[in-house]
N, C-alpha and C positions, 0 to 999 in steps of 0.2 A: 511581431505578434506570435507567430507559430513557434518561435524559439522558446517561449514560456512553457511549451508542451514537451520540451526535451528533458528526459530524465537524466540524472547524473550517471546512472548505471542501469543496464538491462540484463535480466536473467530469465531463464525459463521457469524456475520455481524458487521458492524461498530457500529450499535446501541447497541451492548453489551460492547463496550469499556467504562470503567469507567473514564470519563473525569476528574472528580474531583480528582481521585487518581493520574492521570497523572499530573494535575496542581500542586498538593501538592508536587510532586517530582521535580518540577521546569521546567516541559515541557511547552513550550510556542508556539511551532510550529509543524505543521503536514504536512508532505509530503505524498501525497496520490496518488495512482494509480487511474485510471478511470474505464476502462472496467473490469467488473466482480468484482470490488471492491466497487464502489459507485453505479453503475447501471449495468444492463446487457450490453453485448457488442453491442447489436443492439438498445439499448434505446438511443435516441438522446438527451433527456433532463432529468433533475433531476425530481425525483418523489416528490410529496408533502411531504412524510415522510422524504426524504433526505434533502429537503429544511429546514424543521423544525429542523433536526439534525444539519445541518450546522449553522443555526441561534443559536442553543445552544452552538455549538463549539465557535463561535465568541463572544457570550455573556459572555463566561468564560474567554475571553482574549486570545484565541488561534489565531494564524495566520495560513492560509492554502495555500498551493500551490499544484497544480496537476502536476505530472510528469508522462508522458505517452509515450510509444513507438509508439503510433498511430500518425496519421498525423495532421497537423495544422487545417484542415477543421473539422475533428471529434472533436478534443479536444477544439478548439476555440468555436465551436458552443455550446458545453456543458458549458464551463467555463465562457464565456463572460456574459451571462445573470445573472450569480451568482456573478459577480465581483470578481472572483477568478483568480489570476495569474496562468499561466501554462507554462510548458515546454513540447513541443511536439517532436516527433522523438528523444526521449531521449537516445536510445541505452542502456537501462538498461540491465545488471548490471554495465555498465561503470560508473566510479566515476564522470565524468565531469558534468552530469546532476544533480547529488546529490549536488555537490559543487555549481552549479548555483542556485539550490533551496535554499540552506542555505544562499546564498548571497541575494536572493530575500526576504527571511524571515528576514535577518539581525540577524541570530541566530547562535549559536555554535551547534555542533553535540550533546552535552550533553543536550541541551534544546529542542531537536527535535525527533519526532518519524516518522517512515515510516510505512504506512499502504498499504498492497497490497495482491493480491490473488495468487501470484506466488513465489515459493521458488527460482527459478533460476534467476529472475529479481529483484523483490522488496526486498526479504529477503537477498539474497546474496549481492546485491548492498548496501543495508543499513548497513548490518553487516560489510562489508569491510570499510565503512566510520565511523564506531563507533557509529551508530545511533541505537536507540531502535526500534526493528522491531516487527510489529504486522501482523500476517498472518490471513486473513479472508477466509472463504469458498467461492469459486467462486459462483456468483449469478446465472449465466446461462451458464454452461460449454458447452452445446450443440451448442451455438452460437460462439464458439471460432474459430479463424483463424488457418491456418495450422501451423504456427510457435509455437503458444501457445499449440496446440495439441502435437507437438514434445516435447516441454518443459514438458508437463504433463507426457509423457512417461519416460523422464529422471527423473522427480520427483518420479515416482513410484519406479524406481530402487534405488534412494537415500533413499526413505522411508524404503525399505527392509533392506538396510544396517544399517540405523539408528535404526530400531527396533531390529536387531540382536545385536547391541551394547548397547541396553537398553536405548537409548536416545530419543525414540519416542514411545508414548503410545496413542492408540486410546482412545477416551473418556477423554483425558487430556485437551480438549478445555475449556478455562476459560476466 
């Protein structure tokens, strides 16, 4: 059960993701979470560093779609200035939003990665759809809402079990 929460890759930030390696594997699409993945949960707009990263993503031929459980106002205000399509109120880990994102991208699961900061939403949802999942360290965990804090408690329990099974090692971030 808990194995479905294991990401394929763990990094501290999106900036550590080797885009060239993903591209060489045939990846052409990125489904990304917003809050605490791209920016802190209370940051309304993209940082200059993130804009530069997104420009690099696009220049390598990747398509991007934001899939967030947050509301249209929050996600739209962030995504629209960047000309990034988005799906709000996604209800991750439900498969429907991930299927919609693949349709927006016009890609198959094998050509797409999911990037997010939560095992219970981003990783579980992506793994269930057969997507390559990348877990990032949350940017500003102190700013998280109540449901995310509940998810973090469940993640802690899952991590204890995964460590006992020898499936999760601290310092394994790469």
